[in-house]
N, C-alpha and C positions, 0 to 999 in steps of 0.2 A: 417859675423861673429859675435856676439853681440857687442855693442858699450863698454859695461863694462866689456867684458872679452880677448878681443884680444890686442895685442901691451900695449900701456900706458893704456888702460882703465885695462887690467890685472894687470900690476904694482900697479893701485890706489884700487885697490879691495886688492891686498897682502899688501898696506900699512894701510886698514883699518882692515883687519885682525894683523896685525903687532903689531897694537894699541891694539887689544884686548888682544894679547899676552904678553903684558909687562904691563895687570890692574890689579890689585889684584883684581877688583869685579870679572874677571873670574877666576882667579887661582891662589890662595892665593899664597903667596911665605915666609912662614913660615919655610921654609928649604931648606938645601943648595943644594939635590937633585931636588927637583922644579924647582929649579931655574937654574941649568944646563940642565933639562931638555928642559924648555923655551929658555933657548939660543939655544940648538941646533935644538929644532924646529924653531926657528927666522931664524937660517943659513941656514938650509936645504932648508926654503919655497926662501929665496933671491935668491939663489942657484938656484930653480924652477926658479923664475924671470926673472932671468939671462939667463939661458938655452933656456926657452919659447922665449923672445924677439930675440933670435940668430937662432932659426929654428931648434933648437935640441929638439925636442918633446917629443921623447923617455926620453932623458936624465930629462926632465923636470918633465913628469910624474913619474919619480922613487923620484925625491927630494917633490915633492906635498906631495904624498903616505906615505913618512917617515915622513915629516911634520905633516902629518895628523896622523899619527900612534902614534907621540909623543904628540901631541897636537890636539886630534880631535877640531874640529871646521865648520860647514857647509860650512862657506865661503869658508873653502879649496878645497870642492868638487866641487865647479865650476871651480877653478883653472883644478882639475883634469878630471873635464868634456871638459872642453875647450879642453885638449890635447888632448883626446879620438878623438874629432872629426878633428882636426888637422892628426891624424891619420890613419882615414876614418873609426874608429869602432863607430857607429852610436849607438848599443845598450847598449855599455858601458858608452855613452855620456850620452842618456836619464835615464841612472841608475841612476846616479851622479843627472844631473841636480833634478830629481824627489826629492832624497833624499835631496837634498837643500828646495824645495819648500814643502817639508812637514816639514822644520822647522819655525820659526817665524822671520827668519835673511832676511836682503834685503831690499832695498827701493819699493815700487811698480811698479817704471816704469820699476826698473831693472828685477822686477818678470814676468811680462809683457811679457821684452822680453827672458826671457828663457821659456817662454811658446811656445812665435811665433818660439822659435830655435827647442824646443820637435816637434813642429807640424813638422818643415819643415825635420827635419831628420826622422820621422815617414813614411817620404814617400820612404826614403833610407833603409827601411826594410822591408823585404818578411815575408814566412813562407813556409817550407814543410811536407808536410804530406807524411810520410813512410809506405808502404805499403808491411810489408816485411812477404815471405812464406818460410819456416814454421814458425810460432812460437817458440821461443826460442831462435833463431837466435841472435847471439850479432851483435850490430850496433855502428858506429863509425862516426860520420860525422866532416872532420876536425879535430884539434887535441882537440875534447870535451870529454866529458865522455862519458862511454862504456854504451848503453840503450840493452835492453831486448826487442825482440817480443815480443806480437803485441804491438807498439807504437801507445797509443791511441791521444795526443795530437801533434799539427801542431809544428815544431820546428822551432821559430825564427831565423832567418840569414840575413846577412847585403845583399845587393841586389850586386850578380855576382856570379860567378863559386864556387862552395864548392866539395868537396871530399867525399864519402861515404864507407866504410869497411863493409863487411859485409860477418859472418862467423857462421858454425856450424858443430859441430863431425859431420862426415861423408857425406857431403854434400862439392863440389867446393865452396871453396871462391869466392866472388866477392867484384870485385874493380872498382869503375869508377866516374866520375864527374856528378853534374847537374850545371843547372843555375837559380839562383831567381831571379825575379824581383821585385823590388820594391814597396811596397804596393800588392803586391799579392801571392794568396797563391798556390801552384803546389802541384801535386800530383807523386812520385815516387815508382813506382811499380817495386819489385824487388824480383823475385821466384830463390831460391836458387836451382842447378841442383844435384842428388845423384852422388856422387863418391867420391873420396878420400878426405880427409880433407885437406885441401893443404892452408889453409890461410896464406895470406900474411901478414907479421910483420905488427904488431899496435904500433905503439909508444904510452907510457904511457902519460898521459896529464900532463901540469905543474901545481906544485900545485899554487892553488888559495887563496888569503887571504880570510876570513872568511867572510870580510866585501864587498869582491869586487862580482862581477855576475862571473857565468862560462862564459866563454868566448867562442861562438858556431860560431864565424865569421871572422878568421881571413883574415887580410889585403891582397889581392890579384888582380892582374893588370887582367882587363877587357879583357877577350879575346873574338873572333869571334865564335858565335853561329854555332856550329855545328849539322848536323843531325847524330842521334843514329846509329851508326850502329846495324846488323841484331842481334838478341835475343839479344839486350840489352835491359834494360828499356827503357821504351817511356814516354818522361820528356814533360809535355803539361799543359797548365795552360785555356786551350778551357774544352768546356764542352766534357767529354767521355760517351757517348750515349750508346756504345753496354754492353754488362757483359763481364767476364774475359774471356769467353770461344768463344766469336763472336755471331752469329746468330741475330735476329732482335735489333735494334736498342730501347731506352727506347721510343723516341717519334713516335717510329711508332707501338711498343706493346700499346702504350696510347690509338693511335688514332684509330688502330683495335679495340682495346677492347671496347672504347666509343661507334664506330658504333655499332658493335655487339648487346651493351645494347642499342644503341639507336632502334637498330632493331627488338630487342623481345619487349623493352616497344612498339613501334607501333604497333606487331602482338596483344601482348595481349590486349590493348586498343581496335584493333577491332575488336576482337572478343567478349569482354566488349558489345563495341555500336554495334554488330548483335544480342548480346542477348536484350538489353533496347528495339532496331526497333523491334524488334518480339514483343516485351510485349506493345510497345505502341500501333500497327496494331492490336495484338487480343484485346485489350482494347477499340481503333477505332471503331471495328467492331459491338461492344456489345453496348458502349452508340449509336448508332447511330442506332441498333435492336431497332423499335417500339414496337416490340413486347415481349422487355422484361420488366422487373421489374423496375418502376420510381426509387426504391433507387438502383437497383442493375447497371443501365446506368448509375447513378451521382456517384457511387462508382468508374464504369468506366473511367469515364470522369476525374476526378482526379489521379487515377492510370495512363490513359494515359499520362495526361496532362508531368506527373512528370516524367515516360517514355520518352516522346520526349524531356524534358531538360537534362536529362541524357544520352542519346544519342547525341543528339549534344554538349556537353562537352568533351566527348569521344573521338567524331568525329574531333572535333579542337585540340585535344592533340594529337590524334595518327595522324594526316597530320602532326603537327610540328614533331613528332619522325620520321616521314617517310623521311621531310625532311633534316631533321638534320642527318640521319644516310644515304643519297643522299649525302650528302655534304661528311661525313667524308670517303663514300669509294673513294671518291678523293682526300682528305688527303691523307689518307691510302696508296693510288695507287702511290702518288709522292713521299711519305717518302720511301717506301719500292724499288721503283724504285733508291735514293739515295741510300739506303745501299745496291742495288746491286752493282750499279756501285763502290761504294766506298769498293766492296771485302767482306762487313760484312761476306756472308755467304758461304767465304772458309771453308771446313772444315780440323777440329783441334779438338784435345780432349778439353774436357774443360764444363762448366755450360753456358746454353744458356736460354732464354724465347721466347717462341711464343703464338702468339692469337689463342685460338679457339672459333671459330662464327658460331652457326648451327640454325635450328627451335627451336626455346625456352631455349637456352642456348646461353651463352656467356662468355668467362674466359680467362684467361693466365695458359700454361701450362709449367713445368721446365725438361729440359731434362739436363743428365749429361753422361757422358761417358768418360773413361778411355783410 
């Protein structure tokens, strides 16, 4: 915890703020109402310091927030953030720390400590990219706001387990959980099944003050990670190589397509080499024929030399393409065996990609079945 924020350090900041609270430079005490608000803010702040030092961080947070409401000041945000740190809510803590840094308050050493704390907290924050089908489905993560699919941006969450509820009229509702790892973004793919609209009850999110970030990550105890049951969305932060409906993996498709392209290029260069070589031989015959006109023999020698250089260049590049294609065949075969071993070719409805390679062409084909 930051030296200036925890225990006695927190009290020291509180005393600095209280000094400012009572100064005419910050809040003119021209009316009895202003004096009453300043007194109430001072009382709330001191109650927050007392609760924090006693380890009652939820109570301390409520007092600091009320003190800030009565008399806003950037230094109070440091205490609010410190409470969130102790409550295991890094996203909210980072929000208030950054708000403080956006002001001109605090000493250089204190601001450096806060920047280091933010960097440490961000290691405890991950993100989830929700891939929901069909569009229009209502999605709620934990007790946060409801969102409507498609959800384009990743949602930041504290590391740990989180609950998601997805519902749409005419489809079976889905309710499950997933685990977020600090510093990583995972994909959660949820596809609702057609059927009765049996949405589980979704609690309305608690109102959040306008100056507070929307809480996406309520504190939960870490749970043992378990393999997802069948027909549940698979959560994995590793690279997903296959399409949504199976088929060849993306690396396999790329390798096969590259192999095909190298092979076609090599064949094309080989054909051009044959043509240039024939030009060289024809011009060489004319240049070596002493019965021909000297001027024609000279032109033939020049053309033959150019044809020879061209054929040599084409032959070199053709060899490179054929070697590349040979290597690609080995890589593609290896990846194909990996896909087969992983069950990537299991027949099931969906969309898949396949590579098409043949004489004079190479490319990808898109297949879809219902």
